C-alpha positions in Angstrom: -8.0 -12.6 3.2 -4.3 -13.4 2.8 -2.4 -13.4 6.1 1.2 -12.5 6.7 3.8 -15.4 6.9 3.8 -16.9 10.4 7.3 -16.1 11.8 8.6 -17.3 15.1 11.6 -16.0 17.1 13.7 -18.4 19.2 17.0 -18.5 21.0 20.0 -19.5 19.0 20.7 -23.2 19.0 23.7 -24.1 16.8 23.2 -27.8 17.4 19.8 -27.6 15.7 21.4 -26.7 12.3 22.7 -30.1 11.3 19.3 -31.8 11.5 17.1 -29.0 10.3 14.9 -29.9 7.4 13.9 -27.4 4.7 16.3 -24.6 4.1 18.9 -23.0 6.5 19.8 -19.3 6.2 23.2 -17.9 7.3 24.6 -14.4 7.0 28.0 -13.2 5.8 29.2 -9.6 6.2 30.4 -7.3 3.4 33.9 -8.1 4.5 33.4 -11.8 4.0 33.5 -12.6 7.7 31.2 -15.5 8.9 29.1 -15.1 11.9 28.5 -17.9 14.4 25.7 -19.5 12.4 27.7 -19.4 9.2 30.8 -20.8 10.9 28.7 -23.7 12.2 27.3 -24.5 8.7 30.8 -24.0 7.2 32.1 -26.7 9.5 29.3 -29.1 8.8 29.7 -28.6 5.0 33.5 -29.0 5.1 34.2 -25.3 4.4 31.8 -25.1 1.5 30.5 -21.7 2.8 34.0 -20.2 2.9 34.7 -21.4 -0.6 31.4 -19.8 -1.8 32.2 -16.5 0.0 35.6 -16.3 -1.6 34.2 -16.9 -5.1 34.1 -14.0 -7.6 30.4 -14.4 -8.0 29.7 -13.9 -4.3 32.1 -10.9 -4.0 30.2 -9.1 -6.7 26.9 -9.5 -4.9 25.3 -6.5 -3.3 23.9 -6.3 0.3 20.8 -8.3 0.7 21.6 -10.7 -2.2 21.2 -14.5 -1.6 23.3 -17.4 -2.9 21.9 -21.0 -2.8 23.9 -24.1 -1.9 21.6 -27.0 -2.8 21.7 -30.3 -0.9 24.7 -29.5 1.3 26.9 -32.4 2.4 26.8 -33.0 6.2 23.4 -31.5 6.7 19.8 -32.7 6.4 18.6 -29.4 4.8 17.6 -29.2 1.2 19.6 -26.0 0.8 21.7 -23.4 2.6 20.9 -19.8 1.7 23.9 -17.6 2.2 22.9 -13.9 2.6 25.4 -11.1 2.0 24.6 -8.6 4.7 26.5 -6.5 7.3 25.8 -7.0 11.0 24.3 -3.5 11.1 22.4 -3.2 7.9 20.1 -0.3 7.1 16.4 -1.0 7.0 16.2 -1.2 3.1 19.0 -3.7 2.8 17.5 -5.8 5.6 14.1 -5.8 3.9 15.8 -6.6 0.6 17.4 -9.6 2.2 14.1 -10.8 3.6 12.5 -10.4 0.2 15.2 -12.5 -1.4 14.7 -15.2 1.2 11.0 -15.3 0.5 11.7 -15.8 -3.2 14.2 -18.6 -2.5 12.0 -20.3 0.2 9.4 -21.9 -2.0 7.3 -24.2 0.1 10.1 -25.3 2.4 10.5 -24.6 6.1 13.0 -21.8 6.7 15.5 -21.7 9.6 17.1 -18.3 9.7 20.3 -18.1 11.8 20.2 -14.4 12.4 22.1 -14.5 15.7 22.9 -10.9 16.8 22.4 -9.2 13.5 20.6 -5.9 13.9 17.2 -5.4 12.2 16.2 -9.0 12.2 12.7 -7.6 12.5 13.1 -5.7 9.2 14.4 -8.9 7.6 11.3 -10.6 8.8 9.1 -7.8 7.4 10.7 -8.0 4.0 10.2 -11.8 4.0 6.6 -11.5 4.9 5.8 -8.8 2.3 7.5 -10.6 -0.6 6.0 -13.9 0.4 2.5 -12.6 -0.3 0.4 -14.6 -2.8 -3.0 -13.8 -4.2 -4.4 -17.2 -5.0 -8.0 -16.9 -3.8 -9.3 -17.8 -7.3 -6.7 -20.5 -8.1 -7.8 -24.1 -8.2 -4.7 -26.2 -8.5 -1.8 -23.8 -7.7 -2.4 -23.2 -4.0 0.9 -24.1 -2.2 1.2 -22.9 1.3 4.6 -21.6 2.4 6.6 -23.4 5.0 7.2 -22.3 8.6 9.8 -19.6 9.3 11.9 -19.6 12.4 14.4 -16.9 13.3 17.1 -17.9 15.7 18.3 -14.7 17.4 20.2 -13.8 20.5 17.4 -11.9 22.2 14.1 -13.4 20.9 11.8 -11.6 23.2 13.3 -8.2 22.3 13.2 -8.9 18.5 9.6 -10.3 18.8 8.5 -7.1 20.5 10.0 -4.9 17.9 8.6 -7.1 15.1 5.0 -6.9 16.4 4.1 -3.5 14.9 5.8 -4.6 11.7 3.4 -7.6 11.6 0.6 -5.1 11.8 2.1 -3.2 8.9 2.3 -6.4 6.9 -1.3 -7.2 7.6 -2.3 -3.7 6.5 -0.3 -4.0 3.3 -1.8 -7.5 2.6 -5.3 -6.2 3.2 -4.7 -3.4 0.6 -3.2 -5.9 -1.9 -6.1 -8.3 -1.5 -8.7 -5.6 -2.1 -6.8 -4.2 -5.1 -6.3 -7.6 -6.6 -9.9 -8.8 -6.3 -12.0 -8.9 -9.5 -14.9 -6.5 -9.7 -17.5 -9.2 -9.7 -16.3 -10.2 -6.3 -15.3 -6.8 -4.8 -18.6 -5.0 -5.5 -19.4 -1.8 -3.6 -21.5 -3.9 -1.2 -18.7 -6.4 -0.6 -16.1 -3.7 -0.2 -18.2 -2.0 2.5 -18.8 -5.3 4.3 -15.1 -6.0 4.5 -14.5 -2.6 6.0 -17.4 -3.0 8.4 -15.8 -6.3 9.6 -12.9 -4.3 11.0 -15.1 -3.1 13.8 -13.9 -6.2 15.6 -10.4 -4.6 15.7 -11.7 -1.6 17.5 -12.5 0.7 14.6 -15.7 2.6 14.4 -17.2 2.0 11.0 -20.2 3.8 9.5 -21.7 3.2 6.0 -23.5 6.0 4.3 -26.0 4.8 1.8 -27.3 6.6 -1.3 -30.4 8.2 0.3 -28.1 9.8 2.9 -25.6 10.9 0.3 -28.4 12.5 -1.7 -29.6 14.4 1.4 -26.0 15.6 2.0 -25.9 16.9 -1.5 -23.1 14.6 -2.7 -24.2 14.8 -6.3 -20.8 14.7 -8.0 -20.1 11.4 -6.2 -23.6 10.0 -7.0 -23.3 11.1 -10.7 -20.4 8.6 -11.2 -22.4 5.6 -10.1 -25.8 6.4 -11.4 -25.3 4.2 -14.5 -24.5 1.1 -12.4 -26.7 -1.4 -10.5 -24.2 -1.4 -7.7 -25.1 1.2 -5.0 -22.8 4.1 -4.3 -21.6 4.3 -0.7 -19.3 6.2 1.6 -17.6 4.3 4.4 -16.3 6.2 7.4 -13.6 4.4 9.6 -12.5 6.1 12.8 -9.6 5.2 15.0 -9.7 7.1 18.3 -6.4 6.2 19.9 -5.2 9.7 20.7 -6.1 12.4 23.1 -9.9 12.8 23.5 -11.1 16.0 21.7 -8.0 16.3 19.5 -8.9 16.9 15.8 -8.3 13.7 13.8 -5.9 13.4 10.8 -7.9 12.4 7.8 -7.3 9.9 4.9 -9.6 9.9 1.9 -9.6 7.3 -0.9 -11.1 6.9 -4.3 -12.9 3.6 -4.4 -14.1 3.0 -8.0 -14.5 -0.8 -8.0 -14.6 -0.8 -11.7 -14.1 2.0 -14.2 -15.4 1.5 -17.8 -15.0 5.2 -18.4 -18.8 5.5 -18.4 -20.3 7.0 -21.6 -16.7 8.2 -22.4 -15.9 4.5 -22.8 -12.3 3.4 -22.4 -10.6 1.3 -25.2 -11.1 -2.4 -24.5 -7.3 -3.2 -24.4 -6.2 -3.1 -20.8 -9.7 -2.4 -19.4 -9.4 -5.4 -17.1 -6.8 -3.4 -15.1 -9.6 -1.1 -14.0 -10.5 -3.6 -11.2 -7.7 -1.8 -9.4 -9.2 1.7 -9.8 -10.2 1.5 -6.1 -6.5 1.4 -5.1 -6.7 4.7 -3.2 -9.6 3.4 -1.0 -7.6 0.1 -0.6 -4.6 2.0 0.8 -6.8 4.0 3.2 -8.4 0.7 4.4 -5.0 -0.9 4.9 -3.6 2.0 6.9 -6.7 2.0 9.2 -6.2 -1.8 9.7 -2.6 -1.3 10.6 -3.4 1.5 13.1 -6.0 -0.6 14.8 -3.8 -3.7 15.0 -0.9 -1.8 16.5 -3.1 0.4 18.8 -1.8 3.6 17.4 -1.9 6.6 19.8 -3.5 8.9 17.3 -6.9 10.0 16.2 -7.3 9.2 12.5 -10.4 9.0 10.3 -10.5 7.2 7.0 -13.2 7.9 4.4 -13.7 6.1 1.1 -16.1 6.7 -1.7 -17.2 3.4 -3.2 -18.8 3.5 -6.7 -18.9 1.7 -10.0 -18.6 3.7 -13.3 -20.8 2.0 -15.9 -22.5 3.1 -19.2 -26.3 2.7 -19.3 -29.5 4.6 -20.0 -29.2 6.3 -16.6 -25.5 7.1 -16.8 -24.1 10.6 -16.6 -23.5 12.1 -20.1 -20.7 14.4 -21.3 -22.2 17.9 -21.1 -24.2 17.3 -18.0 -23.9 19.7 -15.1 -23.9 18.5 -11.5 -23.8 20.4 -8.2 -21.3 19.3 -5.5 -21.9 19.2 -1.8 -19.9 22.3 -1.5 -22.3 24.1 -3.8 -20.1 24.5 -6.9 -21.3 23.3 -10.2 -19.3 21.0 -12.5 -19.7 20.5 -16.2 -18.9 16.9 -17.0 -16.8 17.0 -20.2 -15.4 13.4 -19.8 -17.1 10.8 -17.7 -13.8 8.9 -17.5 -12.5 11.7 -15.3 -14.7 10.3 -12.5 -12.2 9.9 -9.6 -12.0 13.6 -9.0 -15.8 13.8 -8.8 -15.8 11.0 -6.1 -13.1 12.8 -4.1 -14.6 16.3 -4.4 -17.7 15.4 -2.3 -15.9 13.1 0.1 -13.2 15.7 0.8 -15.8 18.4 1.5 -17.8 16.1 3.8 -14.7 15.1 5.7 -13.9 18.8 6.4 -17.4 19.7 7.3 -17.9 16.8 9.7 -14.5 16.1 11.3 -12.6 19.5 11.1 -9.4 17.5 10.6 -5.9 18.7 11.4 -4.9 17.7 7.9 -6.0 15.5 4.9 -4.2 13.2 2.6 -6.3 11.8 -0.3 -5.1 8.9 -2.5 -6.4 7.9 -5.9 -5.4 6.1 -9.1 -6.4 9.3 -10.7 -4.6 10.0 -14.0 -2.8 8.2 -16.7 -0.7 11.4 -17.1 1.1 10.6 -13.8 2.4 7.4 -15.5 3.8 9.5 -18.3 5.5 11.8 -15.9 6.8 9.4 -13.2 6.3 5.9 -14.4 5.9 3.2 -11.8 8.7 4.4 -9.6 7.1 7.4 -7.9 3.6 8.5 -6.9 2.8 12.1 -7.6 2.5 14.4 -4.6 0.4 17.7 -4.9 -0.1 19.9 -1.9 -1.1 23.2 -0.4 1.3 22.7 2.5 5.1 22.6 2.2 5.2 21.1 5.7 2.8 18.3 5.2 4.2 17.4 1.8 7.7 17.4 3.1 6.7 15.2 6.1 5.0 12.7 3.8 7.9 12.5 1.3 10.3 12.0 4.2 8.2 9.2 5.6 7.9 7.6 2.1 11.7 7.8 1.6 12.3 6.1 4.9 10.0 3.2 3.9 11.4 2.9 0.4 8.2 4.1 -1.3 8.8 6.5 -4.1 7.1 9.9 -4.1 7.8 13.1 -5.9 6.2 16.5 -5.5 4.8 18.3 -8.6 3.8 21.9 -8.9 0.5 23.6 -8.5 -0.6 27.1 -9.3 -3.6 29.2 -10.1 -2.4 29.6 -13.7 -3.5 26.0 -14.3 -7.1 26.9 -13.3 -7.6 28.6 -16.6 -7.7 25.2 -18.2 -10.7 24.2 -16.0 -12.9 27.2 -16.9 -16.4 26.2 -18.1 -18.7 28.3 -20.2 -21.9 27.1 -18.4 -20.7 26.0 -15.0 -18.3 26.9 -12.2 -15.7 24.5 -13.6 -15.1 21.6 -16.0 -14.0 18.2 -14.7 -11.0 18.0 -17.2 -8.5 20.6 -18.5 -7.3 18.9 -21.7 -4.2 16.8 -22.4 -1.6 19.3 -21.1 -0.6 18.9 -17.4 -3.3 16.4 -16.9 -2.2 15.3 -13.4 -1.8 18.9 -12.3 -5.2 20.1 -13.5 -6.7 17.1 -11.7 -5.0 18.2 -8.5 -6.2 21.8 -9.1 -9.7 20.5 -9.4 -9.5 18.8 -6.1 -7.8 21.9 -4.5 -11.1 23.7 -5.0 -12.8 21.4 -2.5 -10.1 21.9 0.2 -10.5 24.8 2.6 -7.6 27.3 2.7 -6.7 26.6 6.4 -6.6 22.8 6.0 -3.2 21.2 5.2 -3.8 18.8 2.3 -1.9 16.4 0.1 -3.2 14.6 -3.0 -1.3 11.5 -3.9 -1.8 10.2 -7.5 -0.9 6.5 -7.2 -1.9 5.4 -10.7 1.6 4.3 -11.4 2.5 2.7 -8.0 -0.7 0.9 -6.8 -0.7 -1.9 -9.4 2.2 -3.1 -11.6 2.8 -5.7 -14.3 6.1 -7.0 -12.9 7.4 -7.7 -9.4 8.9 -5.0 -7.2 11.4 -5.3 -4.4 8.8 -6.3 -1.9 5.8 -7.5 -3.9 5.0 -9.9 -6.7 3.3 -8.6 -9.9 -0.1 -7.0 -9.2 -1.1 -4.9 -6.3 1.8 -3.4 -4.3 0.1 -1.9 -1.3 2.2 1.2 -1.9 1.5 3.9 0.7 0.4 1.9 3.7 3.9 1.9 5.2 4.6 5.6 4.3 1.3 6.8 5.8 1.7 4.6 8.9 5.1 6.1 9.5 3.8 9.7 8.9 1.1 9.2 11.5 3.6 7.6 13.9 6.2 10.3 13.5 3.9 13.4 13.3 0.7 12.6 15.1 1.7 10.2 17.9 3.4 11.7 20.9 
């Protein structure tokens, strides 16, 4: 597994700047004023920093942007990185600055002269998140990043505030690693084993195998994987950090480790991206890791349905009818609409066993959400104005886009089946909404619930503000904040 960048916090030592190897970072406010670290570097470089700051190019930069002064005279450093940032930045500007530093760092050591700038912990988080690399399967391109040292006026205070952010970074990294892994590596067995290993962090982890799932009546889930040699599993992760006896909040994730579409086979172009169809389960796993690492004072349970959707002689066919754990029957019109079949049984099992205070499920569920929202926002569907508003507020605070879409009984007409209680698809129109309406049938009326369709945000072709191309880890930070704000006293 990839680990977050190792970052140290030390007392400010201006005399260390001149002989520092690697790259030195200084900050300049929106008003062009130099802080103590920048003034020291400015003196050493015979006012080169001041000349840069007065240039038209620097003036036009936005908060968080970085300018590079290569091989500065009067210093041993390979470069000085000049960051435009106010002394009291908001969290998003601070993280943007950290991300820009990660991109400019390369393999060099980094000495960050943060001084008394507020949110040095957020700068460090942005640096760690953007510094992520998935190179587990590279042979010749593995280049470890250099050491990162923040010089701040109160290192103990900053290090304390940065500790839970390091837990967040590790949770995001865990999600990204899982989502980036190829399907021949991240099988259902391997996925379950990686989750079971988190028992060493204090999580209770239970793996439900196919015989148990059959006894429980999880036939919609099992129908998805019956064409694959990989066994279907449900993994239950419990974090009991809150008051004993309090109902847990529940997270449920779709974990389709590879999705061919089954008998309703997908077109070959782009099918390789279906290694990321377990992105919802990856987010649930990352959140649970973060909660355990930061010792969250909340009771949270995370459940993931792990399955592979393959065509074979034993695969589910279009036209088959299966009965869910709830007891409702589903006519399978399209075997490529498999994620909702996974979630239906896991959602019902979660409610029956844990009686949760609320549920949020995550899934790379529909291509239609990409048409509606692109890669900027995940789709939010909910039976609870309060829970959806709380989540969207948390997502906005973390810079993770989320947008609520409508639900209503009128859409249920599209799911009517002639021979069963419902169909698993409702046609091309409102595809993301009818998928949510399907899931809604497996949520009890008195349980606050949100469905997050993350097909556009979990895995992207080009870099984002805090991630390179590939898996983003979207949702770990937002859900962690939601739990901290709403469920921890």
